[in-house]
Structure formats: C-alpha cells, structure tokens
C-alpha positions as CSV (number, residue, x, y, z in Angstrom):
1,M,0.0,0.0,0.0
2,I,1.5,3.4,-1.0
3,V,0.4,6.4,1.0
4,N,2.7,9.4,1.1
5,N,3.1,11.3,4.3
6,G,5.4,14.0,5.8
7,A,6.3,16.4,3.0
8,D,3.2,15.5,1.0
9,R,0.8,16.1,3.8
10,M,-1.6,19.0,3.0
11,T,-3.8,21.0,5.3
12,L,-7.2,22.4,4.2
13,P,-9.0,24.9,6.4
14,P,-12.8,24.6,6.5
15,T,-14.8,26.5,3.8
16,A,-11.6,27.7,2.1
17,Y,-11.6,26.2,-1.4
18,G,-8.8,28.1,-2.9
19,N,-7.7,26.1,-5.9
20,N,-9.4,23.0,-4.4
21,V,-12.0,22.6,-7.2
22,P,-14.7,19.9,-6.9
23,K,-13.2,16.4,-7.3
24,M,-14.4,12.9,-7.8
25,T,-14.7,11.8,-4.2
26,I,-14.6,8.0,-3.2
27,I,-16.2,7.2,0.1
28,C,-14.9,4.2,1.9
29,S,-16.1,2.9,5.3
30,R,-13.9,1.5,8.1
31,V,-16.7,-0.9,9.2
32,D,-17.2,-2.4,5.7
33,P,-14.7,-5.2,4.8
34,A,-15.4,-4.8,1.0
35,S,-14.9,-1.2,1.3
36,Q,-11.5,-1.7,3.0
37,N,-10.5,-4.2,0.4
38,I,-11.3,-1.7,-2.5
39,K,-9.5,1.0,-0.5
40,D,-6.4,-1.0,-0.2
41,H,-6.3,-1.6,-3.9
42,L,-7.0,2.1,-4.7
43,H,-4.0,2.9,-2.4
44,S,-1.8,0.4,-4.3
45,M,-2.7,1.9,-7.7
46,R,-2.0,5.6,-7.1
47,E,0.3,7.7,-4.9
48,W,-2.3,9.3,-2.6
49,S,-1.4,12.2,-0.2
50,V,-2.9,12.3,3.2
51,V,-4.8,15.6,3.8
52,D,-5.0,17.2,7.3
53,V,-8.6,18.4,7.5
54,Q,-9.5,21.0,10.1
55,C,-13.2,20.1,10.4
56,D,-14.3,19.3,13.9
57,D,-18.1,19.3,13.0
58,F,-17.7,16.2,10.8
59,E,-17.4,13.6,13.6
60,D,-17.7,10.6,11.3
61,L,-14.7,11.6,9.2
62,S,-11.7,9.4,9.6
63,T,-9.0,10.0,6.9
64,V,-8.8,12.0,3.7
65,Y,-6.3,11.3,0.8
66,E,-5.9,13.0,-2.5
67,Y,-4.4,12.3,-5.9
68,D,-4.6,14.5,-8.9
69,G,-8.4,15.1,-9.6
70,M,-9.6,12.6,-7.1
71,R,-10.3,12.4,-3.4
72,L,-10.6,9.4,-1.1
73,V,-12.6,9.9,2.1
74,E,-12.7,7.3,4.8
75,V,-15.6,7.4,7.3
76,V,-16.1,5.6,10.5
77,S,-19.7,4.3,10.1
78,H,-21.6,2.6,7.3
79,H,-22.1,4.4,3.9
80,I,-25.9,4.1,4.0
81,Y,-26.1,6.5,6.9
82,Q,-24.0,9.3,5.1
83,D,-26.9,11.6,4.3
84,G,-25.7,15.1,3.6
85,I,-22.0,14.1,3.3
86,D,-21.7,16.3,0.1
87,R,-22.5,19.3,2.1
88,K,-20.3,18.3,5.1
89,L,-17.4,17.9,2.7
90,E,-18.1,21.2,1.1
91,E,-18.1,22.9,4.5
92,C,-14.7,21.3,5.2
93,G,-13.3,22.8,2.0
94,M,-13.6,19.6,0.0
95,P,-16.4,20.0,-2.5
96,A,-17.2,17.0,-4.6
97,S,-18.2,16.7,-8.3
98,I,-19.4,13.2,-7.9
99,L,-19.6,10.7,-5.0
100,V,-18.6,7.0,-5.4
101,F,-19.5,4.8,-2.5
102,A,-17.2,1.7,-2.4
103,S,-19.2,-0.9,-0.6
104,K,-20.2,-4.4,0.1
105,H,-23.3,-6.0,-1.4
106,K,-25.2,-8.5,0.8
107,S,-27.9,-10.9,-0.4
108,D,-29.3,-14.2,1.0
109,D,-28.5,-16.2,-2.2
110,G,-24.8,-15.7,-1.7
111,R,-24.1,-15.1,-5.4
112,K,-20.7,-13.8,-6.4
113,L,-21.6,-10.4,-7.8
114,L,-20.0,-7.1,-8.9
115,T,-22.7,-4.5,-9.0
116,A,-23.4,-0.8,-9.2
117,H,-26.6,1.2,-8.5
118,I,-28.2,4.4,-7.5
119,T,-29.6,5.0,-4.1
120,G,-33.0,6.1,-2.9
121,N,-36.1,5.0,-1.0
122,P,-39.3,4.8,-3.0
123,N,-41.2,4.0,0.2
124,A,-39.8,3.4,3.7
125,A,-36.3,4.1,4.8
126,D,-35.3,0.8,6.5
127,F,-31.7,1.0,5.5
128,G,-30.6,4.7,5.7
129,G,-31.8,7.8,4.0
130,N,-35.2,9.3,4.1
131,P,-38.6,7.8,3.1
132,G,-39.9,8.7,-0.3
133,E,-36.5,10.3,-1.3
134,L,-34.1,9.6,-4.1
135,A,-30.5,10.6,-4.3
136,R,-29.2,12.5,-7.3
137,A,-28.0,9.9,-9.8
138,A,-24.7,9.6,-11.5
139,P,-25.8,7.6,-14.6
140,Y,-22.7,8.1,-16.7
141,A,-20.5,6.8,-13.9
142,L,-22.9,3.9,-13.4
143,R,-22.5,2.8,-17.0
144,S,-18.7,3.2,-16.9
145,I,-18.3,1.3,-13.7
146,L,-20.4,-1.6,-14.9
147,M,-18.8,-1.8,-18.3
148,T,-15.3,-1.9,-16.8
149,M,-16.3,-4.4,-14.2
150,R,-17.6,-6.7,-16.9
151,Q,-14.6,-6.3,-19.0
152,L,-12.1,-7.0,-16.1
153,S,-14.0,-9.9,-14.7
154,Q,-14.3,-12.0,-17.8
155,D,-12.1,-14.8,-16.3
156,M,-13.7,-14.6,-12.9
157,D,-16.7,-16.5,-11.7
158,Y,-18.6,-13.3,-10.8
159,D,-21.8,-12.0,-12.3
160,V,-22.0,-8.3,-13.2
161,S,-25.3,-6.5,-12.9
162,M,-27.0,-3.2,-12.2
163,E,-29.2,-3.1,-9.2
164,S,-32.5,-1.2,-8.8
165,T,-32.8,1.9,-6.7
166,H,-32.5,1.1,-2.9
167,H,-31.3,2.1,0.6
168,G,-29.6,5.4,1.7
169,P,-28.1,7.8,1.6
170,T,-30.8,9.8,-0.2
171,D,-30.1,13.4,1.0
172,L,-27.5,14.1,-1.6
173,N,-27.4,16.9,-4.1
174,V,-24.1,15.9,-5.6
175,P,-24.5,13.0,-8.2
176,S,-23.6,9.7,-6.6
177,V,-23.3,5.9,-7.3
178,Y,-22.6,2.7,-5.5
179,A,-19.9,0.2,-6.6
180,E,-20.1,-3.0,-4.7
181,I,-18.6,-6.5,-4.1
182,G,-21.1,-9.2,-3.1
183,S,-22.5,-11.1,-1.6
184,G,-20.7,-12.6,1.6
185,E,-17.5,-12.5,3.6
186,E,-15.5,-14.5,1.2
187,E,-16.3,-12.2,-1.8
188,W,-15.9,-9.0,0.3
189,N,-12.3,-10.0,1.0
190,D,-11.5,-11.4,-2.4
191,V,-8.5,-9.5,-3.6
192,R,-9.4,-10.1,-7.2
193,A,-12.9,-8.4,-6.7
194,G,-11.3,-5.6,-4.9
195,D,-8.9,-5.0,-7.7
196,V,-11.7,-4.9,-10.3
197,V,-13.9,-2.5,-8.4
198,A,-10.9,-0.3,-7.6
199,R,-10.0,-0.1,-11.3
200,S,-13.5,0.5,-12.3
201,I,-13.8,3.5,-10.0
202,L,-10.4,5.0,-11.0
203,N,-11.3,4.7,-14.7
204,I,-14.7,6.2,-14.6
205,D,-15.6,7.8,-18.0
206,R,-18.6,10.2,-17.7
207,Q,-19.2,10.1,-21.4
208,K,-22.7,11.4,-22.0
209,V,-25.3,9.1,-23.5
210,P,-29.1,9.0,-23.3
211,V,-30.3,8.4,-19.7
212,A,-33.4,6.2,-19.0
213,V,-35.6,5.8,-16.0
214,G,-36.4,2.1,-15.8
215,F,-39.6,0.4,-14.5
216,G,-40.4,-3.3,-14.1
217,G,-38.5,-6.5,-13.7
218,G,-36.6,-7.9,-10.7
219,H,-34.1,-6.2,-8.3
220,Y,-31.1,-7.0,-10.5
221,A,-32.9,-5.5,-13.5
222,A,-31.9,-8.2,-16.0
223,R,-33.3,-6.5,-19.1
224,Q,-32.1,-3.0,-18.1
225,S,-28.6,-4.4,-17.4
226,G,-28.6,-6.1,-20.9
227,L,-29.5,-2.7,-22.5
228,L,-26.8,-0.8,-20.6
229,F,-24.2,-3.3,-21.7
230,E,-25.4,-3.8,-25.3
231,T,-26.6,-0.4,-26.3
232,G,-25.7,3.2,-26.1
233,I,-27.9,4.2,-23.2
234,T,-27.5,4.2,-19.4
235,F,-29.9,4.3,-16.5
236,G,-30.6,6.6,-13.6
237,H,-33.2,5.4,-11.1
238,N,-34.8,2.0,-11.7
239,F,-37.9,0.6,-10.0
240,P,-38.5,-3.2,-9.9
241,N,-42.0,-4.7,-9.8
242,Y,-42.1,-4.7,-6.0
243,Q,-41.7,-0.9,-5.9
244,L,-44.0,0.1,-8.7
245,E,-46.9,0.6,-6.3
246,Y,-45.0,3.5,-4.7
247,V,-44.4,5.3,-8.0
248,D,-47.0,8.1,-7.9
249,E,-46.8,11.4,-9.7
250,N,-44.4,12.9,-7.2
251,M,-42.0,9.8,-7.2
252,F,-42.1,9.7,-10.9
253,A,-41.2,13.4,-11.2
254,Q,-38.4,13.1,-8.7
255,A,-36.9,10.0,-10.5
256,V,-36.9,12.0,-13.8
257,E,-35.4,15.1,-12.3
258,R,-32.8,13.3,-10.2
259,S,-31.7,11.0,-13.0
260,G,-31.5,13.8,-15.6
261,A,-33.7,11.4,-17.7
262,D,-34.0,11.6,-21.5
263,L,-36.5,8.6,-21.8
264,V,-38.5,6.0,-20.0
265,Y,-38.0,2.3,-20.4
266,L,-40.7,-0.2,-19.3
267,D,-39.9,-3.9,-18.9
268,R,-43.3,-4.6,-20.5
269,K,-43.2,-8.4,-20.3
270,A,-42.6,-8.1,-16.5
271,M,-45.2,-5.5,-15.7
272,S,-49.0,-5.6,-15.4
273,A,-51.0,-3.8,-18.2
274,D,-52.3,-1.4,-15.5
275,D,-48.8,-0.4,-14.5
276,R,-47.7,0.0,-18.1
277,F,-50.6,2.3,-18.8
278,R,-50.2,4.3,-15.6
279,I,-46.5,5.0,-15.9
280,G,-46.6,5.4,-19.6
281,T,-49.3,8.1,-19.1
282,M,-47.1,9.9,-16.6
283,A,-44.2,9.9,-19.1
284,N,-46.3,11.1,-21.9
285,D,-47.7,13.9,-19.8
286,R,-44.1,15.2,-19.3
287,G,-43.2,14.8,-22.9
288,L,-40.8,11.9,-22.3
289,L,-40.4,9.2,-24.9
290,V,-41.4,5.6,-23.7
291,L,-39.2,3.3,-25.7
292,R,-39.4,-0.4,-26.1
293,E,-36.2,-2.6,-26.1
294,G,-36.4,-2.9,-29.8
295,D,-36.5,1.0,-30.1
296,I,-33.5,1.4,-28.0
297,R,-31.5,-1.3,-29.9
298,E,-32.6,0.5,-33.2
299,M,-30.9,3.6,-31.9
300,N,-27.6,2.0,-32.3
301,G,-25.3,4.5,-34.0
302,I,-28.0,7.1,-34.3
303,P,-27.3,10.3,-32.1
304,W,-30.0,10.7,-29.5
305,N,-31.3,14.1,-30.6
306,L,-31.7,12.9,-34.2
307,F,-33.3,9.6,-33.1
308,K,-35.7,11.4,-30.8
309,Y,-36.6,13.8,-33.7
310,V,-37.2,11.0,-36.2
311,F,-39.0,8.8,-33.6
312,Q,-41.5,11.6,-32.9
313,K,-42.1,12.2,-36.6
314,A,-42.8,8.5,-37.1
315,Q,-45.2,8.5,-34.1
316,Q,-47.2,11.3,-35.7
317,V,-47.9,9.2,-38.8
318,C,-48.1,5.7,-37.0
319,P,-48.6,6.2,-33.3
320,S,-48.0,2.5,-32.4
321,G,-45.4,1.8,-35.1
322,R,-41.7,0.9,-34.6
323,V,-39.2,3.0,-36.3
324,R,-36.6,1.2,-38.5
325,F,-33.5,3.0,-39.8
326,A,-32.6,1.3,-43.0
327,D,-28.9,0.4,-43.5
328,G,-28.8,3.0,-46.4
329,M,-30.3,5.7,-44.2
330,R,-27.7,4.9,-41.5
331,E,-24.9,5.4,-44.0
332,Y,-26.5,8.6,-45.3
333,I,-26.7,10.0,-41.7
334,R,-23.0,9.1,-41.1
335,E,-21.9,10.9,-44.3
336,R,-24.3,13.7,-44.8
337,I,-26.1,14.8,-41.6
338,S,-24.4,17.4,-39.3
339,I,-24.9,16.0,-35.9
340,N,-23.5,19.1,-34.2
341,S,-26.1,21.4,-35.8
342,A,-28.4,23.2,-33.4
343,D,-31.4,22.6,-35.8
344,M,-32.6,19.1,-36.7
345,P,-32.7,18.7,-40.6
346,S,-36.2,18.9,-42.1
347,M,-37.9,15.7,-43.0
348,K,-40.4,14.7,-45.7
349,L,-43.0,11.9,-45.7
350,I,-43.3,9.6,-48.7
351,R,-46.7,8.1,-48.5
352,L,-46.7,5.1,-50.9
353,D,-49.9,3.6,-52.3
354,E,-51.2,1.5,-49.5
355,T,-52.7,-1.2,-51.7
356,L,-49.3,-1.6,-53.4
357,V,-47.3,-2.0,-50.2
358,R,-50.0,-4.3,-48.7
359,Q,-49.8,-6.5,-51.8
360,V,-46.1,-6.7,-51.8
361,G,-45.9,-7.4,-48.1
362,S,-48.5,-10.2,-48.4
363,V,-46.6,-12.1,-51.0
364,D,-43.0,-11.5,-49.7
365,R,-42.7,-9.4,-46.5
366,N,-39.0,-10.5,-46.0
367,N,-37.9,-9.4,-49.5
368,L,-39.8,-6.1,-49.0
369,V,-37.8,-5.4,-45.8
370,R,-34.6,-6.3,-47.5
371,S,-35.3,-3.9,-50.3
372,L,-36.1,-1.1,-47.9
373,Q,-33.0,-1.7,-45.9
374,S,-30.9,-1.0,-49.0
375,L,-32.4,2.4,-49.4
376,D,-31.8,5.8,-47.7
377,V,-35.2,5.7,-45.9
378,V,-36.7,5.3,-42.4
379,Y,-39.6,2.9,-42.6
380,I,-42.1,1.9,-39.9
381,E,-43.4,-1.6,-38.8
382,R,-46.9,-1.8,-37.4
383,E,-47.6,-3.7,-34.2
384,N,-48.9,-6.6,-36.2
385,G,-45.6,-6.9,-38.1
386,T,-46.7,-5.5,-41.4
387,V,-44.8,-2.7,-43.1
388,S,-46.4,0.7,-43.1
389,N,-46.7,2.6,-46.4
390,D,-45.2,5.7,-44.8
391,L,-41.5,6.4,-45.3
392,L,-39.4,9.2,-43.8
393,V,-36.6,10.9,-45.6
394,F,-34.6,14.1,-45.1
395,K,-35.5,17.1,-47.2
396,S,-31.9,17.3,-48.4
397,Q,-32.3,13.9,-50.1
398,E,-33.4,13.3,-53.7
399,V,-36.9,12.5,-52.6
400,E,-38.3,11.9,-56.2
401,V,-35.5,9.6,-57.0
402,L,-36.1,7.6,-53.7
403,L,-39.8,7.2,-54.5
404,E,-39.0,5.9,-58.0
405,K,-36.5,3.4,-56.4
406,V,-39.1,2.2,-53.9
407,I,-41.7,1.7,-56.6
408,N,-39.2,-0.2,-58.8
409,E,-38.2,-2.5,-55.8
410,C,-41.9,-3.3,-55.2
411,I,-42.5,-4.1,-58.8
412,K,-39.4,-6.3,-58.8
413,I,-40.9,-8.3,-56.0
414,L,-44.4,-8.6,-57.5
415,K,-42.8,-9.8,-60.8
416,E,-41.6,-12.9,-59.0
417,H,-45.3,-13.8,-58.4
418,Y,-47.4,-12.1,-61.1
419,E,-47.2,-10.9,-64.7
420,I,-46.6,-7.2,-64.3
421,E,-46.9,-4.1,-66.6
422,Y,-46.0,-0.7,-65.2
423,I,-47.2,2.4,-67.2
424,P,-45.3,5.3,-65.7
425,S,-47.1,7.8,-67.8
426,E,-50.4,6.8,-66.2
427,N,-48.8,6.0,-62.9
428,A,-50.5,2.6,-63.3
429,L,-49.6,-0.9,-62.4
430,C,-51.3,-3.8,-64.3
431,I,-51.1,-7.1,-62.3
432,T,-52.2,-10.4,-64.0
433,D,-52.9,-13.0,-61.4
434,S,-53.5,-16.6,-62.3
435,R,-56.0,-18.0,-59.9
436,F,-57.6,-21.4,-59.4
437,S,-61.2,-21.4,-60.7
438,P,-63.7,-23.7,-58.9
439,K,-66.0,-23.2,-61.8
440,L,-63.6,-24.5,-64.4
441,A,-62.7,-27.5,-62.2
442,T,-66.3,-28.4,-61.7
443,E,-66.9,-28.2,-65.5
444,L,-64.1,-30.7,-66.0
445,G,-65.7,-33.1,-63.5
446,V,-63.4,-32.5,-60.5
447,P,-65.4,-33.2,-57.4
448,H,-65.3,-30.7,-54.4
449,G,-62.8,-31.7,-51.8
450,P,-59.1,-32.7,-51.6
451,M,-58.8,-32.6,-55.4
452,F,-59.6,-29.0,-55.4
453,G,-56.9,-28.3,-53.0
454,K,-54.3,-30.2,-55.0
455,L,-55.1,-28.3,-58.2
456,A,-55.0,-25.0,-56.4
457,E,-51.6,-25.8,-55.0
458,G,-50.3,-26.6,-58.5
459,H,-50.6,-30.4,-58.6
460,P,-52.4,-32.4,-61.3
461,V,-55.2,-34.9,-60.6
462,V,-56.7,-37.8,-62.5
463,I,-60.4,-38.1,-63.0
464,A,-61.8,-41.3,-64.7
465,G,-58.3,-41.8,-66.4
466,K,-58.1,-38.3,-67.6
467,T,-55.3,-36.0,-66.2
468,I,-56.4,-32.5,-65.2
469,S,-53.5,-30.2,-65.0
470,P,-53.5,-27.0,-62.9
471,D,-53.3,-24.7,-66.0
472,M,-56.6,-26.2,-67.2
473,V,-58.4,-24.9,-64.1
474,H,-56.7,-21.6,-63.6
475,E,-57.9,-18.2,-65.1
476,N,-56.0,-15.0,-65.5
477,I,-57.4,-12.0,-63.5
478,L,-56.2,-8.6,-64.6
479,N,-56.1,-5.8,-61.9
480,K,-55.2,-2.3,-62.9
481,L,-53.9,-0.4,-59.9
482,T,-53.5,3.4,-60.0
483,L,-50.6,4.2,-57.8
484,R,-51.5,7.1,-55.4
485,N,-48.0,8.0,-54.1
486,V,-47.7,11.4,-52.4
487,I,-44.8,13.4,-50.9
488,I,-45.6,15.6,-48.0
C-alpha cells in the first residue's frame, strides 16, 4: 500500500476552497470489509497524499487522501447513513463533483456479484436515507463502472449486474453511485474483486449518453442491465416490480429530475398492463419518450437528438409503429447529416400507395424489408408486423428519386409472383394474377374436396383416367392499380 506522508501532507481549512476545485470523491467505510478491500487496492494503484482536514463538526470523518483530480474519504460508520455528506465535505473545504461509494453488497442467495446502483427509498427508509426520497444519480458513472467491471472480470466467476434503486443515503445533491462487491464474507475479502472494483472506479468515464429511468422486472434488472451493456444508453433510477406501487406522480417526477432522464423504459413483459398504462401516461404527460427494447436497440449508431426527432415524426404518422432506420439511411446519416447542428434537418414523408405496399408485403414481406434496408429511408413496422406505407426521408435527399427506387423495388418483388406491366405515364400498375377457378374445375368433372386443394396448389389430378393439369383450371385475372403516391 502506497500512502505518502510527511512532506506530501496537506492542510485544508474549513470552507476555504482556494484552488481545491470539486473532485471525484470516493467514500470508503472503516466498518465495511469490502470497502476496505477496495480502498487497499486504490492505495496500491495511485500515490495518494494524506490531507489534514480541520473540520471538527464532521465527527464521522476518519482520513482523507488526494491524488490528482480525485479524493478518497474514509468514514467511521456505514455508507448508507451518510446523508448530507456532500454538504459536510463542502463545509470542510472539499467540494465533490461526484460521490462514489465503495461498498459491500449483501444478499441471501450468496451469489458472487459485482454491482453498481443508484440510491433512494421509493417507500420506507429501512436502511438509511429518508422515506420517499431519491439521491441525485450519476448515470454516466454507473454505466462506466459496470462496463469496466464486466470487461475486467471475464475470467472470474462473478456476475456483473446493475441493481435497482434502494437504501440510503438519499439526502445528496451531488451525483452519486454505489460500486459493490457481493455477496458474503468470502467475496468481500476477495482481492481479485477488490482489484476490479478499484480499477472500475479509477477509470470512470462520464461520457454522455441517453439516460433512461427504468420500470419493471426484478431487483437485479436483467433487461435493463442488458440494454446498458449492449446499447448506447444508461440508467438513472430504476424501479423493480415490487416498488411500482410506490411510483406516484411525485415519485415519478423526482426520479426523472434526479436522474436527468431523457427517456423512460418499461420492462413490458414483467409489468402488469395497468402499471404500463399508468407509468406510460405519466411519461407522456411530461413529454418523455417511452421506448421499447427494440426501439433502444434500433438507436444504435444514431445520435440521441436525431433519433428522438425522427421517432417523434414517425409517431405522428403511425402512433403504435416501430421505427426502422434502413442500412442505407444509417450510411446517409454518417456521411451527410451534421450532428452538431443546433437545428434538426427537415424531413419529408413519402406516402406510398397503401394497396401496393400491402400486396407486396403479403406475397414476400422479408424481401420487401430487405429492399427497404438497402435504401436511404426510415420505414415503420406496425404492431402486427406489417410494413407501413409511410417512409421518412430528409429534405436534403433526392426524394423523387427515392420514390422511384421504392416503386421499382416493389415491382421487382411482384414480378416474381405475377405478370406485371408498369405504365409510368399513367402511374398505373397492371397485375395479372393466375388463380384457381372452382367453376372450371367443376366443369371438367373434378369433385369438391381434396382434389380442389391439389389443383389450387399446382398439382395435377386424375379423373376417370383423364389427367387434369393446374393450368386447365386456372384463369388469369387482370387488376389495374392506379398508384397514389404522395410526398408531404
């Protein structure tokens, strides 16, 4: 353990900041074995200097260390009872920009777990903090800690997971996060776990990504953890099923404000329909997007402000639809759209002829989707899985050219199933469909029943020694479709 003393000892008078700007502050507890394990590894990784703090009013304060832009504060009692520690540190001349509580995690199942979470009490305050109060979250640090934990523990037999909001302290105005080792004495003292958590704290990257408030699921938030690890979002406060009954208007508003939330995520499969509707309504009333897991995964590679803008445009034309950024559109955005612009680029709506899209989708939906994916468009899938006839494009694109490409792709798919004639000057599509005719089959003596089915499926049948081929009982039906495509 490396701790510099003597010449490197510094003294800070209370309330005198001087050049002592707010620092990332790590809180370790003397009565927490996992916290001491993490602290020992923190000391071994940096050359910390002991700080003499003149602060008699902070009785729980034990020892303070500093290194570069970080501070390590050791307290006498448990972390969960450190309400107001941000203000106490500030009064002692040690303002914090973020608080990271290095702690143990305890659970009855005894699982080996590395975890991180935000603190708060949606209801009673059985383990520190105040009832009905949430701490200010550090969602970017939460994501960074968990990502690093996962990376560094790949060869260890530990799970890595986010936890839902629970316990104290809650009376904190500085953003905070817990980083923990669980779940028993053996794990708390495991030097490998202490090393991983210490490195995860020291390497916190507060890169900004969209922040979600989560609802539903279990305490260890399996789906939310998966989204944090696998997509470009993070979470602030998260409420599992057993806490949803305490999420009223006030608790919801507090969670959004104290998380700095951009969106709401509902673990729909785990929640009741009533809770989904109730919480979704609270989000809509505040203008927050409620995104499905598929929506969040679709955001991959699309900047949040742009995704939000396009998503809202899509909701206007198909409220229950799911936005799909085609591969061609993703490439167009990367190459052509200025993400740093203050104004979102204007969009246009291509409304294809609904009958055309429905017919193409009915004969080969997969090919239709593949064709759209190759174009510079945003398309929409309805809840029933069908493709909407509404496409979104940017005003800067060659919209007329795109419309023509989409029509040509649709015609190409239909040609695999029908005789097609496209008359551009009339904006008309002639579709010749060969269909089984029960009338012709009856006239040729084919009895109603299984033989009708065989002929309809394209197989010949034999009646009284005579072969009836499918072409003998099929008739051509000509449909002329006037394409009503519009650009709005």
